[in-house]
TIKE-286612 format. One record per residue (C-alpha): x, y, z. Coordinates in steps of 0.001 Angstrom, whole numbers, padded with zeros to 6 digits, always signed. Layout:
# TIKE-286612
XYZ...
# end
This chain:
# TIKE-286612
+071695-031636+176583+068955-031179+179593+067747-034438+180830+065085-034980+183448+064407-038071+185522+061062-038927+186988+061142-041205+189757+059799-042305+193031+063289-042548+194812+066592-041081+194883+069407-041812+197285+069807-038647+199518+068669-037828+203237+066388-035349+201985+063928-037432+199802+063946-040666+202143+065095-044443+201448+065811-045657+198094+066856-048813+196118+068355-049710+192932+066708-047573+190793+067339-044512+192731+070989-045320+192772+071304-046225+188972+069601-043016+188141+072134-041140+190404+074992-043157+188905+073693-041947+185404+073183-038450+186264+076603-038346+187270+077717-039861+183936+075926-037312+181992+076867-034148+183836+080655-035552+182690+079033-035632+179168+078237-031975+179677+074533-032485+180089+072599-030834+182446+070456-032987+184783+067060-032590+187298+065584-035387+188719+062058-035258+189794+061064-037193+192750+057193-037631+193435+055465-039180+196131+057305-036605+198556+056101-035505+202086+056958-031655+201099+057632-029510+197836+061146-028435+197941+064005-028355+195341+067975-028944+196379+071335-029089+194427+072908-032541+194934+076571-032094+193660+075398-030376+190507+072110-032437+190099+069031-030054+190617+066610-032436+192592+062861-031636+193088+060589-033092+195565+056891-033021+194149+054067-034309+196787+051294-036480+195281+047814-035070+194930+045396-036556+197555+041845-037058+196103+040146-040180+197003+039705-042312+194019+041774-040216+191801+045095-039668+193656+046979-041384+190855+045505-039715+188195+045585-036054+189588+049524-036445+190443+050409-037741+186912+048339-034208+185745+050324-032250+188277+053707-033858+186763+052555-033435+183465+051917-029733+184102+055443-029455+185460+057120-031240+182766+055315-028918+180220+056777-025857+182061+060212-026945+182253+060146-027748+178541+058377-024712+177533+061241-022553+179596+063874-024678+177861+065347-026067+181106+064728-029826+179806+064857-031695+176583+063789-034771+177559+062253-036880+180094+063151-040305+181552+061106-042364+183748+061269-046217+185382+058639-048625+184171+057803-049280+187919+053850-048598+188474+053812-046635+185220+053807-043248+186504+053639-041849+182971+050664-043682+181855+048437-040644+181434+051429-038070+181344+050838-036666+177745+053656-033425+177603+052767-031104+174682+056118-031744+173171+058758-033129+175365+059749-037140+174541+059211-039333+177316+061689-042529+177548+061171-045488+179687+063994-047627+180794+063192-051096+182050+064360-051578+185690+061507-054067+185929+057919-053443+186590+055566-054684+189060+054087-057220+186663+057654-058344+185752+058499-058874+189230+055126-060556+189955+055644-062982+187383+059377-063972+188290+057901-064426+192173+055079-066324+190682+052494-064146+192572+049350-062122+191124+050110-058681+190171+047574-055943+190982+045759-055374+187861+045790-051600+188148+049843-051624+188160+049459-053585+184811+047162-051556+183314+049415-048271+184119+052517-050223+183435+051421-051315+179917+049946-048183+178980+052835-046494+179609+055071-048583+177660+052788-048536+174663+052793-044567+174842+056455-043869+175243+058518-042056+172737+061605-044335+173331+062302-047522+175174+065418-048759+176793+066078-051937+178945+068963-052643+181271+069285-056133+180199+067686-058394+176886+066108-060695+179530+064370-057902+180944+063188-056760+177489+062333-060042+176472+060056-061113+179427+058620-057457+179661+057114-057983+176106+055957-061433+177025+054069-060511+180064+052579-057346+178709+051916-059037+175329+053655-056575+173384+056459-056558+170508+058383-053637+171587+061772-052883+170241+063850-052019+173120+067711-050466+173176+069739-052475+175881+071925-050162+178075+072891-051671+181298+073286-049929+184474+076412-048425+185584+078485-047362+188396+081445-045061+188777+084429-047323+188989+086445-044822+190467+084476-044959+193492+084430-048506+193667+087505-050082+193345+090236-052978+194469+091568-053336+198118+090917-050555+200602+093856-049710+202945+094039-051542+206165+093043-048495+208046+089753-048823+206387+088706-052225+207226+086868-051937+210459+083523-053402+210936+081551-052708+213825+079983-056126+214442+077341-056479+217658+078859-053177+218755+082154-054333+218682+085176-052949+216327+086799-055683+214753+089850-055084+212400+089994-057192+209500+093578-058242+209084+095543-059950+206322+096293-063519+206959+097278-066515+205025+093696-066673+203474+093943-062963+202609+091617-060039+203372+088116-060887+205197+088812-064599+205187+085664-066830+205833+083358-063735+205648+080468-064084+203272+078684-060905+202545+074895-060277+201513+074051-056677+201041+070626-055341+199819+067121-055622+201184+066208-058328+203206+063146-059865+201033+062076-062999+199631+062527-062020+195907+066347-061633+196566+066615-065233+197624+067197-064258+201382+064659-067549+202322+067410-069636+200394+070350-068127+201931+069955-069733+205405+069721-073108+203983+072795-072472+202066+074997-070977+204803+073692-074091+206960+075680-076400+204446+078694-074099+204519+079019-074198+208105+078893-077971+208009+081857-077861+206233+083990-074703+207411+082906-073860+210990+084932-070306+210924+082711-068903+208063+080624-065790+208847+077614-064600+207148+077310-060565+207233+074033-059287+206305+073554-055446+205262+070363-053988+204229+066726-053241+205282+064342-055961+206651+061225-056042+204535+057964-057407+205401+057090-060523+203620+054170-060119+201637+053174-063996+201133+053132-065148+204772+051434-061881+206128+053706-059446+206392+056099-061421+208756+059814-060042+209214+061648-061412+206765+064719-061416+208805+062612-063354+211702+061535-066030+208907+065405-066142+208168+066573-066888+211725+064053-069833+212020+065802-071421+209157+069451-071435+210499+070809-074275+212256+071957-073208+215992+075529-073370+214485+075169-071293+211467+072971-068660+213330+075988-068375+215770+077987-067126+212861+075353-064496+211593+075586-061054+211617+072843-058583+210797+074175-055038+210263+070731-053527+209321+070939-050437+206997+074095-048644+206737+074619-045442+204743+075489-045933+201337+079043-044412+201322+079969-047337+204207+078857-049819+201527+082207-049963+200088+083952-050852+203590+081642-053847+204040+082316-055123+200759+086029-055024+201151+086150-056771+204080+084402-059807+202625+085990-062699+200952+082932-063632+198906+079695-061728+198153+076654-063693+197636+073401-063112+195544+070797-065733+195489+068139-063398+193898+064840-064839+192163+063910-061384+190695+066083-058708+189161+066788-056810+185942+070327-056056+186130+071297-055604+189645+073884-052725+190676+075150-054565+193847+076653-057014+191685+078422-054735+189696+079752-052806+192787+081086-056084+194109+082416-056871+190947+084171-053291+190712+085773-054030+193906+087201-057294+192656+085145-059533+194842+084566-063086+194023+080956-063751+193487+078428-066574+193727+075308-065298+192404+071925-066582+190826+071908-068763+187401+068598-067230+186433+067822-065030+183011+069770-061882+183334+072890-063028+185354+074443-064468+182309+074581-060678+180868+076579-059785+184180+078725-062600+185099+080563-065286+183065+080477-068487+184865+083660-069656+186218+085571-066742+184816+084556-063791+186776+082175-065574+189288+080051-068645+189888+076291-068805+188792+074265-071667+190975+070509-071506+191178+069474-070491+194509+067493-073531+195408+070422-075729+194862+071549-075374+198385+074687-077898+198360+076052-076723+195040+075537-073272+196140+077375-074050+199405+080145-075781+197556+081167-072862+195386+081154-070527+198179+083459-073077+200259+085630-073567+196923+086253-069870+197059+086692-069664+200622+089655-072351+200278+091028-070994+197166+092496-067430+197610+094053-067446+194039+090758-068439+192776+089061-065322+194837+091719-063177+192964+091321-064571+189626+087757-064072+189547+088139-060202+191327+090549-059319+188499+088299-060233+185982+085295-059121+187212+086428-055679+187769+087983-055925+184055+084341-056827+182836+083010-053620+184874+085244-051365+183516+084749-052529+179860+080659-052631+180124+079279-051152+183043+081323-047903+183736+079224-045184+184028+081460-043493+181416+080316-045958+179026+076806-046048+179910+076059-042523+179698+077723-042011+176519+075401-044668+175304+072184-043152+176927+073091-039540+175447+073460-041027+171987+069707-042521+172362+068691-039560+173909+069748-037330+170744+068480-039730+168349+064925-038955+169762+065211-035114+169887+066606-034998+166460
# end
């Protein structure tokens, strides 16, 4: 089968920065190729028109049309023509698009089916953030969902809330995000456990507390909706009881839209106590290939987020047998079983969140138990092989 993905982002040096949607698409694309499919990725919003091969995935870079007041519509019609041509030439059988900002709202191919997979629309995230959504985004997102030939969602929570915020009663097939468990696996060798912290290379060595004793890792965008303004208050509580604990932050510093585009990292620094701030290391953006080293060097991974659909970062950490303390909100129970393969705590409950982190830092056995159980769940539910097989069956049901 020949699948095309329509997306505003894709994790490659040629296509610019990418977040969770791009990563999930690449993971699924690799899994589909293992199932014998050919995969094409159409990346719109690019600075230039180009195409290249990424390990067997055909990636097409597409520039948006610039015309005052009509840019979005004309770009959609340009994409429609590209899809029609590819389908007519028998280069694709189906297109999958994300729900974000409703790119397919006015794309009506002559014959090619369009599938939308929920990874969280702007309307969905604004609802979770309790902030107003742009009416134009909500309009396009709702129209795209109403016109789609098939609907998928990465979590039941996201499907249910999407129906609620748009006033719809759509049926969504639930297929979660997946990862390559051969790339994200257990402990790496000691030679690989080197981190560059404040321009100094540190070897994280085994000790009585195990690998990365005292290292607490957050990786992802530094942004309010990910709970990054709660994390300093949580870490303050951790340092009060464990003076050796270190918080490692890996990810892009995002401007805070609510407070007037201030740096989220700067806002965080003002919330740390002086004692806690001295134990914080900000790594900034690192190449995707290096994320595994940072995960491996951590004792505990933390994700105090308020708004997700089904986060790939959690699954990556779980696959690497890491103990996790994450948010006790909506989608979380579809990823982590509280007390079995991680802890779930509401991010505003700073003391309880900190206590769970400290419990894991102090108990190597519990870390290991959570880690083993977490990887087992990833292999059984979130491996890209399983996700690709489920997706392919869904695609075939639409094209019969």
